N, C-alpha and C positions, 0 to 999 in steps of 0.2 A: 592518540586515541585509546592505545592498549596500556597504558598505566598499570591500570587494575588486574590484567591478563598476568603481569609479570608478577603479582603481588599474588595471584592465586598459585602458579606456579611456585610460589617459595614456600606457599601454605602448606601445596600438597607434598611436598618434598621433606618438610618438617613434621609432617604426620600431625598435623594441629587438628584436636580433638573436643574443641568448645565450640558452639556457635550459639542462636539464639541471641543475638543480640552483642555477644563478647568475641565471638572469632573474628579475628585482625582481617583473614581472608573477605570475610562477607560483608566487615565495616569498611573496608578497603572499595570493594567492588558498589555498594550501596554510596558512597563517598565521591566514586568516580560518577556513577549514575548523576547525581546533582549536582554536579561541578563541570561535569563536561562541554565545553565551550561551542558555542557553533563557528560557521566559520565566515569571512567576511562576504563572500557570496552570500549568504543567509541572510545577514544582517543589510546588506542591500536590497534584497529581494522581499522583504517584511513592508507591509503584512502580506504574508501570502494568501491566495486566492484559490481553492480547490473546485474548479470545473469536474466534475464529475457527469461521466457518459456513461448511460444505463449498460448494467454488465460490464462494466472496466473496472472492478476491483474496489467497492466498498471498504473492503481491509485496507486501502492506503492510507484511509482517516488513522488509522493504527498508529502508522508511522509519524506520519505530520503532525501528530496533535502530541508526539513526543518528543519532538526536534528542541535541542535547549532553548528554553524562555519560552516558547512558542505559548504553551497552556500551562503557567505554573501552578493552577489546582489540580492536576492531572499526575496521579501517581504511580507508581510502576505497575498496582492491578490495575489501573481503569483500561479498559478496553470498549472499544465501541460495536458490541455483537449482544448475540440476544441471551445469554446467558449474564454478563455484566447489566447491560439494560432493560430490554423487552424484545420483543417480536419486530416492533418497531423501531429496533435501534438507534437507524441514522437519523429520525425525526427525532426520537430523544434526544439523541446529542447536539443537535440545532439546537434545541429546546435550552439545554444547558450551555452550550457554548458562551456565550455574553459572559457567564458566571465563570466557567474554568478556565476560560484562555483569554488571554491579553489582546484585545482586538487592535491595539498599535501592531501587532505582530502576526495576526492571524485573522482574516475576514469571514465573520460567521454567515453562513451560509442559510436562508430561509427555509422552516422547518416545513413548508408549507410548496416550497418549489423547488426541490431538491436537485432535481437535473435542468436547470434553468438555461437557456441559452447567453451564450456570450454576447453575440449580437452586438449592439450600439455602445455597448460598455467595455470594448475590449482597450479601446485607450486609455482607460481609466485604472485596468488591471493590467497592463501593459508592462512588463518587466517583473510581475508579481505573481504569476500564473503557474500552478502545477497541474499535472493530467496525469492519467492511465490511461491507453489505447489497448485496442483488440482487434485481432482479424476480423474484418467485416462480417463475412459467414458465420464466423465461429459467435460472435455477439450476436447477430438475430438470431440464430438456434436455441445460445443462451435461454435469451428473451422469450422464445416461443415454447419452451420445454421448462420454464418456470413454474411450478404449481401452487408459488405460495403467492406471486407477485402477477397480476394478468400482464401488462404491458400494452394491453389492447388486443394480445390474441386471441380472445375469443373470439371476438368476430372472424375470424376466419378459419375457412375449411381446414386449410393443411398450412404446412409450413413455407412452402412457394411462394403460395398467395398471401402469408404475411410478409414474406421477404420483399415481393414488390411494392407492401404500402409503407412499407419504414426504409424502405432503400435511402439511401443518403443521411443516415441520422446524425452522424458525425459531422459531417458537413455543414447540416442545418443547425445542430447545437453550435459551433465553431460563429456561423454566421448569422444566426436569425435570434430573437430575441425572448420567445415561447419556452415554455417548458417542453421537451419532446418525451417525455412518458405521461402518458402513451403519445405517441408522434403526430401533432399536429398536421394540416396541410402544409407541407413544404416544399414548395417548387424550386429546388435546386439546380445547378447546371454544373459543367465542367469547368466552366468561370471562377464558380463558387467553391468547388473543391480547390484549385488551385490556390486561392485567395486563401481560405482557410487552412491549407498547406502551408502559406507561408506565415498565416499569425502563428503557428507552432512555431517555426523558428524565430520569429520576431518578439513574440511575446511573453513567451513559457520558459521559464526558468529549469522546468525539469519536466523532462517526457519519460516518463516509462512505458513498458509494453509489459502487457499481463503475461504472454506466454513466456515471458523472461522475468518472471517474479522474483526470484531470487538474486539475479544481476541487477535487477531494477533497485531494490533495497539495500545493497552494498553501493550502488552507484549513488543513490539519494545521500549516503551518510557520508560519502568521500566528496562529494559536494556541498553538503550542508552541515554537516559535522555532527554530533552525537555517535553514541554509541551503538550497535545493531540488539535489536531487543527481540525475546520470544513472540512479542505479538506482532512482531513486522511479515513473521512467515505464517501466521494462525490464518487459516480462509474461515473468516467469518459469514458467508454465504455460500455453501459449495453447492453445486449445480446437481440439486437432488442426488438421484442414486450415482450420478457419476462422481469419479475422482476428481479433484479440484485440476489436476494434469492433463485430463483424459479430453480430446477432441470428438464432437460432433460429427454424425457420420453425413456429410454434403450432399449425399444422394436426395434427401429427402428436400432439397431445393430445385431438384427437376432443372439442375445446371444453370440456374440464376446464379450470378455473381453482381456486387453491390461496385460496380465500375467506379462511382463517384468518389466513396468512402476510402475503395481501394487506392486510390490517388492520396489521401490522406494518410491512409495507414503505411502506407511507403515512405512518405515522406519523412514521419514519426518513427520508423526505424532506420532510416538514415541519421537522422539527428542523433538517436539513440548508440547507434555504433559509433559515432563521432565523439560522443563525449564518454564511453568508454574506453576509447585509445587516449584521448585527452587526458582522462584522469585514472589510467592504467589501472583501468578494474577487469579482472580476470576472473574465470573460474577459480583457479589458483586461488587468486588473495582471496576472492568472496568466501573461501573456507574459513580464515580468521573470523569474518563476520557473522556464520554462523556459529561460530565456538562463541561466542557473546552472545548469541540467542539462547544456546544453551543455558550459558551462566544465568542470564537473568531470568532463563523460566523455573531453573532452581530455586534461585533467589525467591522467585515469587512463590513457588511452593513453600516456601519455610515460613514467609509471612504469613500468608494466608491459610494455606492449608487446600487452596483448590486443586482439582484434579486435574491434570494437564490434559489436554483434549487432544493434543497432535505431535508428534514425533520430530521436534524440531534439532533432533540430532543427528540427521538425515544431512549429507553433503559435506562431511565432514574429511573426505577421502586424503589422504595426503598430510594428515596432519593427525594422525591417529595417536601418536603417542603424549600428543601434546594434549589433546582430548582427553583421553585417558586419563591424565594428570588431573584434570578439571574434574571427571567424574568421582577420580579417587578421593578428592577433595570433598566433594559434596555427599558421598555416600557415607564416607567416614563419620561426617558431621551429623548426618541423619542416624548413624547408629548410635553414636553416643546419647543423642536426645532421647534413644527409648531407653 
């Protein structure tokens, strides 16, 4: 996976001073991005099917569509976000999906039903499913405080009454057939929650955890292949005034706990931890993935001139000398351009 990284270090050490299409470092990086193969697991899992649970990471789409061969018409600069598309960027993408993605490798969701229930389609999609989950009370509060999309919250006087109305949403989406945003009338039981948890274990090729976003991205690439990209770590729908990594104050919920979705979420975390161990993904190994993201972000700058919106350079502790070589190579290139 890191052939291009070695070339980057060699370029920095050799004081490469040309770019804009002629720098060997940039050419090697671009070639590796274009030719990086997927894994056997990815090939078996195709066509991938994204189950998008509300407030559980629309940004995950950026990682999925840049997996090797999944969306051939998507280039390095393409992002599912407001800057690249529009305010309704997820719907925009699903409209474009049949044109930019290979439907034998990626199943396009409906642009009019972006949070569809899995329900009776589970057997059809079994073994092809990917998703991200979030701590249930945090998911509820994120939806309640979303000032851009209502999620049905305006019908309720406070966060606790809203929480009671949407409890079990993740269970409902995994087991029911209807769109869950806003939440339909969905009578789910503890037995349904246990069945939903089994579906995660038996039918999903990848289950990520929003609170462990960086590790989720590293695990995804370790399992399915392809380099880590800048857009993997970009939060395209941050939670209003709070930072992407912050938590909501659960006292607003007045003691409410989503017991059913907690069963599902706890199983998701177990699966996630098992996969981290199985694929030897740690915070330390993930730092290399973040360095890839740094490099592709800078390459994107050189190609498009777009302003970098988020600091992908975070999280490379323990690899400072290697990261410094990358930065020196890139900055010497940009200085030469001037």
